[in-house]
VMD Tcl script that builds the backbone (N, CA, C; Angstrom):
set m [mol new atoms 393]
animate dup $m
set s [atomselect $m all]
$s set {name element resname resid chain x y z} {
  {N N MET 1 A 7.872 -23.794 -12.804}
  {CA C MET 1 A 6.886 -22.662 -13.126}
  {C C MET 1 A 7.665 -21.439 -13.091}
  {N N ALA 2 A 7.809 -20.449 -14.057}
  {CA C ALA 2 A 8.271 -19.466 -14.308}
  {C C ALA 2 A 7.944 -18.314 -13.490}
  {N N ASP 3 A 8.664 -17.399 -13.082}
  {CA C ASP 3 A 8.256 -16.166 -12.424}
  {C C ASP 3 A 8.102 -15.097 -13.258}
  {N N PHE 4 A 7.123 -14.237 -12.941}
  {CA C PHE 4 A 7.270 -12.915 -13.326}
  {C C PHE 4 A 8.420 -11.869 -13.035}
  {N N GLU 5 A 9.149 -11.202 -13.844}
  {CA C GLU 5 A 10.130 -10.436 -13.467}
  {C C GLU 5 A 10.001 -9.680 -12.089}
  {N N HIS 6 A 8.793 -9.308 -11.852}
  {CA C HIS 6 A 8.599 -8.360 -10.625}
  {C C HIS 6 A 8.679 -9.268 -9.509}
  {N N GLU 7 A 8.162 -10.701 -9.817}
  {CA C GLU 7 A 8.102 -11.604 -8.426}
  {C C GLU 7 A 9.493 -12.037 -8.097}
  {N N ARG 8 A 10.533 -11.520 -8.621}
  {CA C ARG 8 A 11.911 -11.935 -8.459}
  {C C ARG 8 A 12.613 -10.589 -7.603}
  {N N LEU 9 A 11.852 -9.562 -7.707}
  {CA C LEU 9 A 12.475 -8.416 -6.910}
  {C C LEU 9 A 12.242 -8.248 -5.585}
  {N N ASP 10 A 13.241 -8.090 -4.712}
  {CA C ASP 10 A 13.101 -7.685 -3.370}
  {C C ASP 10 A 12.154 -6.788 -2.631}
  {N N VAL 11 A 12.373 -5.636 -3.774}
  {CA C VAL 11 A 11.256 -4.590 -3.528}
  {C C VAL 11 A 9.886 -4.848 -3.486}
  {N N TYR 12 A 9.443 -5.841 -4.397}
  {CA C TYR 12 A 8.249 -6.004 -4.733}
  {C C TYR 12 A 7.699 -7.119 -3.586}
  {N N ARG 13 A 8.641 -7.954 -3.174}
  {CA C ARG 13 A 8.098 -8.817 -2.074}
  {C C ARG 13 A 7.998 -8.247 -0.700}
  {N N THR 14 A 8.829 -7.193 -0.774}
  {CA C THR 14 A 8.611 -6.310 0.436}
  {C C THR 14 A 7.484 -5.540 0.768}
  {N N ALA 15 A 7.086 -4.840 -0.530}
  {CA C ALA 15 A 5.821 -4.284 -0.710}
  {C C ALA 15 A 4.574 -4.962 -0.670}
  {N N ILE 16 A 4.350 -6.317 -0.782}
  {CA C ILE 16 A 3.548 -7.366 -0.717}
  {C C ILE 16 A 3.469 -7.574 0.800}
  {N N GLU 17 A 4.670 -7.796 1.380}
  {CA C GLU 17 A 4.577 -7.847 2.826}
  {C C GLU 17 A 3.991 -6.349 3.796}
  {N N TRP 18 A 4.451 -5.260 3.051}
  {CA C TRP 18 A 3.636 -3.958 3.565}
  {C C TRP 18 A 2.114 -4.005 3.504}
  {N N LEU 19 A 1.841 -4.680 2.274}
  {CA C LEU 19 A 0.377 -4.735 1.930}
  {C C LEU 19 A -0.503 -5.686 2.931}
  {N N THR 20 A 0.218 -6.727 3.552}
  {CA C THR 20 A -0.590 -7.578 4.550}
  {C C THR 20 A -0.725 -6.511 5.948}
  {N N VAL 21 A 0.333 -6.126 6.120}
  {CA C VAL 21 A 0.371 -5.187 7.330}
  {C C VAL 21 A -0.534 -4.071 7.257}
  {N N THR 22 A -0.840 -3.534 6.027}
  {CA C THR 22 A -1.782 -2.568 5.515}
  {C C THR 22 A -3.325 -2.946 5.723}
  {N N ASP 23 A -3.448 -4.222 5.515}
  {CA C ASP 23 A -4.838 -4.856 5.373}
  {C C ASP 23 A -5.298 -4.756 7.054}
  {N N GLU 24 A -4.159 -5.420 7.796}
  {CA C GLU 24 A -4.692 -5.361 9.170}
  {C C GLU 24 A -4.869 -4.063 10.112}
  {N N LEU 25 A -3.909 -3.216 9.527}
  {CA C LEU 25 A -4.036 -1.792 10.291}
  {C C LEU 25 A -5.558 -1.299 10.013}
  {N N ALA 26 A -5.626 -1.286 8.725}
  {CA C ALA 26 A -7.209 -0.865 8.161}
  {C C ALA 26 A -8.304 -1.524 8.768}
  {N N THR 27 A -8.027 -2.749 8.912}
  {CA C THR 27 A -9.389 -3.189 9.905}
  {C C THR 27 A -9.274 -2.603 11.040}
  {N N GLN 28 A -8.378 -2.319 11.504}
  {CA C GLN 28 A -8.518 -1.770 13.077}
  {C C GLN 28 A -9.074 -0.149 13.259}
  {N N LEU 29 A -8.880 0.269 12.237}
  {CA C LEU 29 A -9.528 1.649 12.126}
  {C C LEU 29 A -11.203 1.903 12.440}
  {N N PRO 30 A -11.481 2.843 13.210}
  {CA C PRO 30 A -13.034 3.038 13.546}
  {C C PRO 30 A -13.869 3.264 12.193}
  {N N ARG 31 A -15.017 2.904 12.403}
  {CA C ARG 31 A -15.757 3.173 11.039}
  {C C ARG 31 A -15.959 4.740 10.560}
  {N N GLY 32 A -15.731 5.339 11.592}
  {CA C GLY 32 A -15.863 6.741 11.462}
  {C C GLY 32 A -14.561 7.191 10.359}
  {N N ARG 33 A -13.805 6.471 10.452}
  {CA C ARG 33 A -12.242 6.642 9.612}
  {C C ARG 33 A -12.206 5.847 8.571}
  {N N ALA 34 A -13.534 5.425 7.917}
  {CA C ALA 34 A -13.580 4.579 6.751}
  {C C ALA 34 A -12.614 5.242 5.764}
  {N N TYR 35 A -12.631 6.749 5.580}
  {CA C TYR 35 A -12.017 7.276 4.358}
  {C C TYR 35 A -10.364 7.250 4.653}
  {N N LEU 36 A -10.086 6.871 5.745}
  {CA C LEU 36 A -8.648 6.987 6.087}
  {C C LEU 36 A -7.893 5.514 5.737}
  {N N ALA 37 A -8.842 4.495 5.931}
  {CA C ALA 37 A -8.463 2.943 5.862}
  {C C ALA 37 A -8.796 2.953 4.115}
  {N N ASP 38 A -9.587 3.599 3.511}
  {CA C ASP 38 A -9.674 3.605 2.154}
  {C C ASP 38 A -8.359 3.990 1.352}
  {N N GLN 39 A -7.999 4.960 1.728}
  {CA C GLN 39 A -6.861 5.910 1.267}
  {C C GLN 39 A -5.620 5.145 1.722}
  {N N LEU 40 A -5.268 4.455 2.703}
  {CA C LEU 40 A -4.186 3.755 3.164}
  {C C LEU 40 A -4.457 2.410 2.317}
  {N N ARG 41 A -5.449 1.520 1.891}
  {CA C ARG 41 A -5.422 0.593 1.093}
  {C C ARG 41 A -5.049 0.767 -0.075}
  {N N ARG 42 A -5.641 1.990 -0.782}
  {CA C ARG 42 A -5.273 2.336 -2.205}
  {C C ARG 42 A -3.899 2.776 -2.370}
  {N N ALA 43 A -3.213 3.690 -1.337}
  {CA C ALA 43 A -1.994 3.878 -1.467}
  {C C ALA 43 A -0.978 2.637 -1.371}
  {N N ALA 44 A -1.391 1.915 -0.484}
  {CA C ALA 44 A -0.591 0.512 -0.365}
  {C C ALA 44 A -0.599 -0.400 -1.548}
  {N N THR 45 A -1.606 -0.506 -2.040}
  {CA C THR 45 A -2.031 -1.412 -2.962}
  {C C THR 45 A -0.793 -0.976 -4.609}
  {N N SER 46 A -1.126 0.595 -4.611}
  {CA C SER 46 A -0.379 1.049 -5.510}
  {C C SER 46 A 1.233 0.750 -5.635}
  {N N VAL 47 A 1.741 0.580 -4.648}
  {CA C VAL 47 A 3.144 0.453 -4.435}
  {C C VAL 47 A 3.426 -1.184 -5.209}
  {N N PRO 48 A 2.886 -2.018 -4.840}
  {CA C PRO 48 A 3.392 -3.315 -5.723}
  {C C PRO 48 A 2.898 -3.323 -6.863}
  {N N LEU 49 A 1.637 -2.767 -7.357}
  {CA C LEU 49 A 1.309 -2.650 -8.586}
  {C C LEU 49 A 2.061 -1.743 -9.396}
  {N N ASN 50 A 2.699 -0.685 -9.139}
  {CA C ASN 50 A 3.517 -0.142 -9.897}
  {C C ASN 50 A 4.784 -0.699 -10.170}
  {N N ILE 51 A 5.236 -1.204 -9.076}
  {CA C ILE 51 A 6.648 -2.027 -9.190}
  {C C ILE 51 A 6.466 -3.150 -10.366}
  {N N ALA 52 A 5.487 -3.695 -10.189}
  {CA C ALA 52 A 5.001 -4.911 -11.340}
  {C C ALA 52 A 4.961 -4.165 -12.634}
  {N N GLU 53 A 4.383 -2.866 -12.788}
  {CA C GLU 53 A 4.458 -2.359 -14.210}
  {C C GLU 53 A 5.437 -1.999 -14.426}
  {N N GLY 54 A 6.558 -1.435 -13.716}
  {CA C GLY 54 A 7.698 -0.943 -14.009}
  {C C GLY 54 A 8.657 -2.138 -14.384}
  {N N ALA 55 A 8.695 -3.464 -13.601}
  {CA C ALA 55 A 9.261 -4.345 -14.098}
  {C C ALA 55 A 9.232 -4.732 -15.486}
  {N N GLY 56 A 7.753 -4.661 -16.023}
  {CA C GLY 56 A 7.420 -5.249 -17.056}
  {C C GLY 56 A 7.817 -4.289 -18.356}
  {N N GLU 57 A 8.177 -3.120 -18.244}
  {CA C GLU 57 A 8.614 -2.128 -19.045}
  {C C GLU 57 A 10.068 -2.526 -19.804}
  {N N TYR 58 A 10.312 -2.282 -20.926}
  {CA C TYR 58 A 11.573 -2.497 -21.554}
  {C C TYR 58 A 12.559 -1.478 -21.235}
  {N N SER 59 A 12.087 -0.023 -21.439}
  {CA C SER 59 A 13.029 1.172 -21.302}
  {C C SER 59 A 13.081 1.419 -19.927}
  {N N ALA 60 A 14.546 1.997 -19.984}
  {CA C ALA 60 A 14.999 2.655 -18.427}
  {C C ALA 60 A 13.923 3.692 -17.863}
  {N N GLY 61 A 13.659 4.552 -18.856}
  {CA C GLY 61 A 12.818 5.774 -18.577}
  {C C GLY 61 A 11.686 5.190 -18.183}
  {N N ASP 62 A 10.841 4.326 -18.933}
  {CA C ASP 62 A 9.564 3.924 -18.244}
  {C C ASP 62 A 9.482 3.149 -17.054}
  {N N LYS 63 A 10.427 2.436 -16.926}
  {CA C LYS 63 A 10.928 1.826 -15.226}
  {C C LYS 63 A 10.975 2.617 -14.422}
  {N N ALA 64 A 11.925 3.680 -14.439}
  {CA C ALA 64 A 11.842 4.683 -13.567}
  {C C ALA 64 A 11.129 5.234 -13.279}
  {N N ARG 65 A 9.862 5.467 -14.521}
  {CA C ARG 65 A 8.572 6.293 -14.155}
  {C C ARG 65 A 7.823 5.701 -13.305}
  {N N PHE 66 A 7.671 4.387 -13.500}
  {CA C PHE 66 A 6.814 3.598 -12.595}
  {C C PHE 66 A 7.245 3.333 -11.102}
  {N N TYR 67 A 8.643 3.227 -10.897}
  {CA C TYR 67 A 9.270 3.109 -9.717}
  {C C TYR 67 A 9.015 4.343 -9.076}
  {N N ARG 68 A 9.147 5.528 -9.782}
  {CA C ARG 68 A 8.926 6.628 -8.903}
  {C C ARG 68 A 7.537 6.833 -8.440}
  {N N MET 69 A 6.522 6.376 -9.359}
  {CA C MET 69 A 5.025 6.341 -8.802}
  {C C MET 69 A 4.928 5.444 -7.524}
  {N N ALA 70 A 5.689 4.455 -7.698}
  {CA C ALA 70 A 5.555 3.448 -6.377}
  {C C ALA 70 A 6.294 3.950 -5.136}
  {N N ARG 71 A 7.359 4.751 -5.193}
  {CA C ARG 71 A 7.809 5.526 -4.307}
  {C C ARG 71 A 7.146 6.487 -3.581}
  {N N ARG 72 A 6.344 7.212 -4.506}
  {CA C ARG 72 A 5.420 8.372 -4.164}
  {C C ARG 72 A 4.405 7.738 -3.241}
  {N N SER 73 A 3.816 6.319 -3.645}
  {CA C SER 73 A 2.650 5.971 -2.852}
  {C C SER 73 A 3.226 5.185 -1.865}
  {N N ALA 74 A 4.600 4.870 -1.641}
  {CA C ALA 74 A 4.935 4.412 -0.495}
  {C C ALA 74 A 4.995 5.635 0.811}
  {N N THR 75 A 5.867 6.866 0.251}
  {CA C THR 75 A 5.662 7.621 0.985}
  {C C THR 75 A 4.541 8.280 1.587}
  {N N GLU 76 A 3.348 8.321 0.527}
  {CA C GLU 76 A 2.064 8.616 0.946}
  {C C GLU 76 A 1.486 7.705 2.125}
  {N N SER 77 A 1.886 6.484 1.987}
  {CA C SER 77 A 1.413 5.458 2.891}
  {C C SER 77 A 2.024 5.894 4.421}
  {N N ALA 78 A 3.344 6.031 4.274}
  {CA C ALA 78 A 4.096 6.733 5.523}
  {C C ALA 78 A 3.526 7.825 6.009}
  {N N ALA 79 A 2.929 8.546 5.255}
  {CA C ALA 79 A 2.066 9.818 6.009}
  {C C ALA 79 A 0.867 9.495 6.530}
  {N N ILE 80 A 0.262 8.479 5.722}
  {CA C ILE 80 A -0.996 8.129 6.470}
  {C C ILE 80 A -0.591 7.429 8.070}
  {N N LEU 81 A 0.375 6.704 7.824}
  {CA C LEU 81 A 0.681 5.874 9.264}
  {C C LEU 81 A 0.898 7.055 10.341}
  {N N ASP 82 A 1.637 8.187 9.897}
  {CA C ASP 82 A 1.680 9.250 10.640}
  {C C ASP 82 A 0.543 9.785 11.258}
  {N N VAL 83 A -0.515 10.135 10.253}
  {CA C VAL 83 A -2.133 10.476 10.498}
  {C C VAL 83 A -2.536 9.527 11.851}
  {N N CYS 84 A -2.381 8.260 11.505}
  {CA C CYS 84 A -2.838 7.262 12.340}
  {C C CYS 84 A -2.302 7.317 13.660}
  {N N ARG 85 A -0.941 7.604 14.035}
  {CA C ARG 85 A -0.223 7.669 14.959}
  {C C ARG 85 A -0.527 8.886 15.742}
  {N N THR 86 A -0.578 9.948 15.121}
  {CA C THR 86 A -1.134 11.134 15.989}
  {C C THR 86 A -2.348 11.269 16.423}
  {N N THR 87 A -3.164 10.579 15.871}
  {CA C THR 87 A -4.849 10.244 16.109}
  {C C THR 87 A -4.990 9.157 17.158}
  {N N LYS 88 A -3.786 8.462 17.166}
  {CA C LYS 88 A -3.789 7.154 18.240}
  {C C LYS 88 A -4.891 6.023 17.612}
  {N N LEU 89 A -4.867 5.793 16.364}
  {CA C LEU 89 A -5.564 4.882 15.610}
  {C C LEU 89 A -4.618 3.599 15.501}
  {N N GLY 90 A -5.334 2.529 15.637}
  {CA C GLY 90 A -4.630 1.316 15.234}
  {C C GLY 90 A -3.426 1.009 16.103}
  {N N ASP 91 A -2.948 -0.392 16.127}
  {CA C ASP 91 A -1.940 -0.785 16.798}
  {C C ASP 91 A -0.605 -0.174 16.649}
  {N N PRO 92 A 0.222 0.586 17.514}
  {CA C PRO 92 A 1.259 1.239 17.159}
  {C C PRO 92 A 2.393 0.212 16.849}
  {N N GLN 93 A 2.599 -0.695 17.233}
  {CA C GLN 93 A 3.738 -1.855 16.821}
  {C C GLN 93 A 3.655 -2.505 15.639}
  {N N LEU 94 A 2.091 -2.395 15.242}
  {CA C LEU 94 A 1.968 -2.800 13.781}
  {C C LEU 94 A 2.330 -1.796 13.071}
  {N N ALA 95 A 1.921 -0.364 13.306}
  {CA C ALA 95 A 2.182 0.464 12.530}
  {C C ALA 95 A 3.964 0.994 12.428}
  {N N LEU 96 A 4.646 0.515 13.544}
  {CA C LEU 96 A 6.096 0.491 13.425}
  {C C LEU 96 A 6.654 -0.408 12.241}
  {N N ARG 97 A 6.161 -1.664 12.570}
  {CA C ARG 97 A 6.548 -2.709 11.566}
  {C C ARG 97 A 6.285 -1.872 10.211}
  {N N GLY 98 A 5.083 -1.570 9.900}
  {CA C GLY 98 A 4.626 -0.969 8.482}
  {C C GLY 98 A 5.809 -0.068 8.032}
  {N N ARG 99 A 6.004 0.981 9.185}
  {CA C ARG 99 A 7.017 2.217 8.745}
  {C C ARG 99 A 8.327 1.323 8.395}
  {N N GLU 100 A 8.899 0.486 9.224}
  {CA C GLU 100 A 10.177 -0.220 9.115}
  {C C GLU 100 A 9.923 -0.698 7.383}
  {N N LEU 101 A 8.984 -1.530 7.023}
  {CA C LEU 101 A 8.702 -1.615 5.730}
  {C C LEU 101 A 8.883 -0.869 4.630}
  {N N LEU 102 A 8.375 0.056 4.869}
  {CA C LEU 102 A 8.210 1.414 3.907}
  {C C LEU 102 A 9.579 1.915 3.784}
  {N N LEU 103 A 10.104 2.057 4.814}
  {CA C LEU 103 A 11.529 2.631 4.937}
  {C C LEU 103 A 12.529 1.698 4.033}
  {N N ARG 104 A 12.350 0.388 4.032}
  {CA C ARG 104 A 12.998 -0.520 3.103}
  {C C ARG 104 A 12.554 -0.241 1.401}
  {N N VAL 105 A 11.278 -0.353 1.553}
  {CA C VAL 105 A 10.950 -0.059 0.111}
  {C C VAL 105 A 11.249 1.452 -0.478}
  {N N VAL 106 A 11.231 2.338 0.122}
  {CA C VAL 106 A 11.413 3.548 -0.526}
  {C C VAL 106 A 12.848 3.748 -0.688}
  {N N ALA 107 A 13.917 3.041 0.311}
  {CA C ALA 107 A 15.213 2.879 -0.161}
  {C C ALA 107 A 15.426 2.072 -1.363}
  {N N MET 108 A 14.899 1.067 -1.271}
  {CA C MET 108 A 15.292 0.066 -2.798}
  {C C MET 108 A 14.687 1.092 -4.067}
  {N N LEU 109 A 13.589 1.581 -4.127}
  {CA C LEU 109 A 13.209 2.183 -5.147}
  {C C LEU 109 A 14.046 3.231 -5.569}
  {N N THR 110 A 14.207 4.044 -4.621}
  {CA C THR 110 A 15.077 5.208 -4.716}
  {C C THR 110 A 16.370 4.561 -5.470}
  {N N ALA 111 A 17.066 3.758 -4.890}
  {CA C ALA 111 A 18.405 3.223 -5.587}
  {C C ALA 111 A 17.993 2.347 -7.009}
  {N N MET 112 A 16.928 1.795 -7.204}
  {CA C MET 112 A 16.554 1.639 -8.485}
  {C C MET 112 A 16.567 2.488 -9.464}
  {N N VAL 113 A 15.792 3.749 -9.116}
  {CA C VAL 113 A 15.434 4.798 -10.003}
  {C C VAL 113 A 16.983 5.455 -10.383}
  {N N LEU 114 A 17.737 5.679 -9.266}
  {CA C LEU 114 A 18.983 6.102 -9.547}
  {C C LEU 114 A 19.881 5.394 -10.395}
  {N N ARG 115 A 19.918 4.104 -10.203}
  {CA C ARG 115 A 20.790 3.107 -11.238}
  {C C ARG 115 A 20.210 3.347 -12.516}
  {N N LEU 116 A 18.923 3.657 -12.838}
  {CA C LEU 116 A 18.189 3.752 -14.177}
  {C C LEU 116 A 18.497 4.929 -14.982}
  {N N GLY 117 A 18.960 5.898 -13.932}
  {CA C GLY 117 A 19.097 7.389 -14.413}
  {C C GLY 117 A 17.806 8.163 -14.576}
  {N N GLY 118 A 16.845 7.599 -13.769}
  {CA C GLY 118 A 15.311 8.297 -14.081}
  {C C GLY 118 A 14.964 8.991 -12.812}
  {N N LEU 119 A 15.853 9.871 -12.239}
  {CA C LEU 119 A 15.862 10.960 -11.159}
  {C C LEU 119 A 15.110 12.246 -11.960}
  {N N GLU 120 A 15.989 12.666 -12.745}
  {CA C GLU 120 A 15.776 13.861 -13.401}
  {C C GLU 120 A 14.178 14.162 -14.116}
  {N N SER 121 A 13.791 13.046 -14.668}
  {CA C SER 121 A 12.501 13.324 -15.482}
  {C C SER 121 A 11.284 13.148 -14.263}
  {N N GLY 122 A 10.494 14.051 -14.119}
  {CA C GLY 122 A 9.200 14.081 -13.424}
  {C C GLY 122 A 9.428 14.213 -11.813}
  {N N SER 123 A 10.525 14.498 -11.534}
  {CA C SER 123 A 10.778 14.169 -10.020}
  {C C SER 123 A 10.617 16.097 -9.461}
  {N N GLY 124 A 10.875 16.735 -10.362}
  {CA C GLY 124 A 10.959 18.137 -10.092}
  {C C GLY 124 A 9.158 18.646 -9.650}
  {N N SER 125 A 8.946 20.084 -9.193}
  {CA C SER 125 A 7.782 20.346 -8.903}
  {C C SER 125 A 7.095 21.121 -10.247}
  {N N GLY 126 A 5.945 21.058 -10.262}
  {CA C GLY 126 A 5.019 21.502 -11.100}
  {C C GLY 126 A 5.016 20.999 -12.364}
  {N N SER 127 A 5.831 20.248 -12.929}
  {CA C SER 127 A 5.934 19.698 -14.236}
  {C C SER 127 A 5.521 18.374 -14.697}
  {N N GLY 128 A 4.982 17.401 -13.425}
  {CA C GLY 128 A 4.494 16.027 -13.415}
  {C C GLY 128 A 3.243 16.154 -13.736}
  {N N SER 129 A 2.675 14.986 -13.924}
  {CA C SER 129 A 1.379 14.994 -14.489}
  {C C SER 129 A 0.575 14.177 -13.314}
  {N N GLY 130 A 0.968 13.765 -12.381}
  {CA C GLY 130 A 0.227 13.079 -11.418}
  {C C GLY 130 A 0.414 11.775 -11.481}
  {N N SER 131 A -0.662 11.034 -10.354}
  {CA C SER 131 A -0.555 9.514 -10.767}
  {C C SER 131 A -1.922 9.104 -11.075}
}
mol reanalyze $m
mol bondsrecalc $m
mol representation Tube
mol addrep $m
């Protein structure tokens, strides 16, 4: 059975691992924090989805754009972990595991974008279209 290109990427597999941690963390959040669980799930899901989209592109610029979007979602996820930590929500050890995975994902995505030469486009302030 053939693999999709994104399935061969370490960053994709790490992002999927992060997604499993996210699901467990989100289920630990109290009902009154459903908005936080939803935001965490959406940001975490966006990481592997954008990696897969980028891997499916042909041009370096398009690949880099999707990898930058994945990186932004990963850093958003890290900020949500900070919110959980400071408000004492969820298992701190699980959140620490998630943070370690996110650090790896962000480092790999940064290296991929730099290798593709796609850091200059859309990385500044005020000119991006958002995600």
